[in-house]
C-alpha positions in Angstrom: 71.3 27.8 -60.7 74.6 27.3 -58.9 73.8 23.6 -58.6 73.1 23.3 -62.3 76.4 25.0 -63.1 78.3 22.7 -60.8 76.7 19.6 -62.3 77.4 20.7 -65.8 81.0 21.6 -64.9 81.4 18.2 -63.4 80.0 16.5 -66.5 82.0 18.5 -69.0 85.2 18.1 -66.9 84.8 14.3 -66.8 84.2 14.1 -70.6 87.3 16.2 -71.3 89.3 14.2 -68.7 88.5 10.9 -70.4 89.9 12.2 -73.6 93.0 13.7 -71.9 93.7 10.4 -70.2 93.9 8.6 -73.6 96.3 11.0 -75.1 99.6 9.4 -74.0 98.5 5.9 -74.8 100.0 6.0 -78.3 102.7 8.7 -77.8 104.1 8.1 -74.3 102.7 4.9 -72.9 104.8 5.1 -69.7 103.1 8.4 -68.8 99.6 7.0 -69.1 99.1 6.1 -65.4 100.1 9.6 -64.4 97.9 11.2 -67.0 95.0 9.1 -65.9 95.2 10.3 -62.3 95.9 14.0 -63.3 93.1 14.0 -65.9 90.6 12.5 -63.4 91.5 15.2 -60.8 91.4 18.0 -63.4 87.9 16.9 -64.4 86.5 17.7 -60.9 88.5 21.0 -60.3 86.1 23.4 -62.2 83.1 22.3 -60.2 85.0 22.3 -56.9 86.4 25.7 -57.6 82.9 27.1 -58.5 81.1 25.6 -55.6 83.9 26.4 -53.0 83.6 30.1 -53.8 79.9 30.4 -53.5 78.3 27.5 -51.7 78.0 26.8 -48.0 79.6 23.6 -46.8 78.1 20.7 -45.0 80.3 19.1 -42.4 82.1 15.9 -43.2 80.8 14.4 -40.0 81.9 10.9 -38.9 80.9 7.6 -40.5 78.8 5.7 -37.9 80.7 2.4 -37.8 77.7 0.4 -36.4 75.3 1.6 -39.1 77.7 1.3 -42.0 76.7 -2.3 -42.8 73.0 -1.3 -43.0 73.8 1.8 -45.0 76.0 -0.2 -47.4 73.3 -2.8 -47.8 70.8 0.0 -48.6 73.3 1.4 -51.2 73.7 -2.0 -52.8 70.0 -2.4 -52.9 69.5 1.0 -54.6 72.3 0.2 -57.0 70.8 -3.2 -57.8 67.5 -1.6 -58.5 69.1 0.9 -60.8 71.1 -1.8 -62.6 68.1 -3.9 -63.2 66.1 -0.9 -64.6 69.1 0.1 -66.8 68.8 -3.3 -68.6 65.5 -2.0 -70.1 67.5 0.6 -72.1 68.5 -0.1 -75.7 72.1 -1.0 -76.5 74.7 -3.1 -74.7 76.9 -2.1 -71.8 80.5 -1.6 -73.0 83.0 -4.1 -71.6 86.1 -2.8 -69.9 89.4 -4.7 -69.7 91.2 -5.0 -66.3 94.2 -2.7 -66.0 97.7 -4.1 -65.7 101.0 -3.0 -64.1 101.1 0.7 -63.0 97.6 1.2 -64.3 96.2 -0.7 -61.3 97.2 1.9 -58.6 96.4 4.7 -61.1 92.9 3.1 -61.7 92.4 2.8 -57.9 93.0 6.5 -57.6 91.2 7.7 -60.7 88.2 5.3 -60.6 87.7 4.7 -56.9 89.3 7.2 -54.4 89.1 10.5 -56.4 85.4 10.0 -57.5 84.4 9.1 -53.9 86.0 12.1 -52.4 85.5 14.7 -55.1 81.9 13.8 -56.1 80.8 13.7 -52.4 82.5 17.1 -51.9 80.6 18.5 -54.9 77.2 16.9 -54.6 76.7 16.2 -51.0 79.0 18.6 -49.1 78.4 21.6 -51.3 75.2 21.1 -53.2 73.1 19.5 -50.4 73.1 22.7 -48.3 71.9 24.8 -51.3 68.7 22.7 -51.6 67.8 22.7 -47.9 64.8 25.0 -48.6 63.0 22.0 -50.1 63.5 20.0 -46.9 65.4 16.8 -46.4 63.6 14.8 -49.2 63.9 17.7 -51.6 67.6 18.2 -51.0 68.3 14.5 -51.3 66.2 14.0 -54.4 67.7 17.2 -56.0 71.3 16.1 -55.5 70.5 12.6 -56.7 69.2 14.0 -60.0 72.2 16.3 -60.4 74.5 13.4 -59.5 72.9 11.3 -62.3 73.2 14.2 -64.7 77.0 14.1 -64.2 77.1 10.5 -65.6 77.0 10.8 -69.4 76.3 7.1 -70.0 72.5 6.5 -69.6 73.0 3.1 -67.9 75.4 4.5 -65.3 73.0 7.5 -64.9 70.1 5.3 -63.9 72.2 3.5 -61.3 73.7 6.8 -60.1 70.2 8.2 -59.6 69.1 5.5 -57.2 72.5 5.3 -55.5 72.5 9.0 -55.1 69.3 8.9 -53.0 71.0 6.6 -50.4 74.2 8.6 -50.5 72.3 11.9 -50.1 70.2 10.5 -47.2 73.4 9.3 -45.5 75.1 12.6 -46.0 72.1 14.5 -44.7 72.0 12.5 -41.4 75.6 11.6 -40.8 77.7 14.0 -42.9 79.5 13.9 -46.2 82.2 11.7 -44.7 79.8 8.9 -44.3 78.6 9.1 -47.9 82.2 9.3 -49.1 83.0 6.0 -47.3 79.9 4.3 -48.8 80.8 5.7 -52.3 84.3 4.4 -52.0 83.1 0.9 -51.0 80.8 0.9 -54.1 83.6 2.0 -56.4 86.0 -0.6 -55.1 83.4 -3.3 -55.7 82.9 -2.0 -59.3 86.7 -1.9 -59.8 87.0 -5.5 -58.5 84.5 -6.7 -61.1 87.0 -6.0 -63.9 88.9 -9.1 -62.7 86.1 -11.1 -61.2 82.7 -10.5 -62.8 81.2 -12.7 -60.1 81.6 -9.8 -57.7 78.9 -7.9 -59.8 76.5 -10.9 -59.5 77.3 -11.2 -55.8 76.7 -7.4 -55.2 73.4 -7.7 -57.2 72.3 -10.6 -55.1 73.3 -8.9 -51.9 71.4 -5.8 -52.9 68.2 -7.8 -53.7 68.4 -10.0 -50.6 69.7 -7.6 -48.0 69.5 -4.1 -49.5 65.9 -4.1 -50.6 64.5 -5.1 -47.2 66.5 -2.3 -45.6 65.2 0.2 -48.1 61.6 -1.0 -47.5 61.9 -0.7 -43.7 63.4 2.8 -44.1 60.6 3.9 -46.4 57.9 2.5 -44.1 59.5 4.2 -41.1 60.0 7.6 -42.7 57.0 7.6 -45.0 55.1 10.5 -43.3 58.1 12.9 -43.6 58.9 11.9 -47.1 55.3 12.2 -48.3 54.8 15.5 -46.6 57.6 17.2 -48.4 57.5 15.3 -51.7 55.5 18.0 -53.5 57.9 20.7 -52.3 60.8 18.7 -53.6 59.3 18.2 -57.0 58.3 21.9 -57.3 61.6 23.3 -56.1 63.1 25.2 -59.1 66.6 23.6 -58.7 65.3 20.1 -58.4 62.8 20.5 -61.2 65.3 22.2 -63.5 67.9 19.5 -62.8 65.3 16.8 -63.6 64.4 18.5 -66.8 68.1 18.7 -67.9 68.7 15.2 -66.9 65.7 13.9 -68.8 66.6 15.9 -71.9 70.1 14.6 -71.9 69.0 11.0 -71.1 66.5 11.0 -74.1 69.2 12.4 -76.4 71.6 9.7 -75.4 69.3 6.7 -75.8 68.0 8.0 -79.1 71.5 8.0 -80.6 72.6 11.6 -79.9 75.8 10.4 -78.3 76.8 8.2 -81.2 
């Protein structure tokens, strides 16, 4: 239940942070960059505080430089698959305007660096050890579901679910530092799309052309271990409970509950 509480704290914190960041826009525009960064950080603090007190920590490890290109390709492939599947959902993706002036460094901190470090701290460094009883596949799948649960937007949640599988596998083998580097690269790519939408198309193409073959090779290579523990992963109370909460929230959102 600690993982559930952490995921829900992260979700609630981010929703509150989004509203806090918008407060000075009409009253004190000059303070909006500072409020954006502080609100983003405050959104993660409840989950970090909760898990730091009770959860064991997985080491940060070291990002394997030689394997980073393959891992990044796998992440792009998983994100591309999630993005394509999210197109099946009703509604349209909300367009975001590129930030200007002081909001650019504030956006880099609030949208790229802080999520990469804080979310990997929460989901991979703290939650992953809590799910080790289900084995590698169970822990990775459980944290991916909880990671998706922390994204209120259904389209983002689908992409986060698939990306979370790759980030969890990277953290399991190489440490949370590796998954944080991959997460940061993905966030920077998404941030760059605000100015150049072609980056999104390039990332999607790279994911399909490079990432999918890497994912297929990995699945073929590790298929016996994944299959042997799949039942245990699905039956694990934390993973099953997280999936149930995610599914309920997901259905609520796509049927208009978030309107």
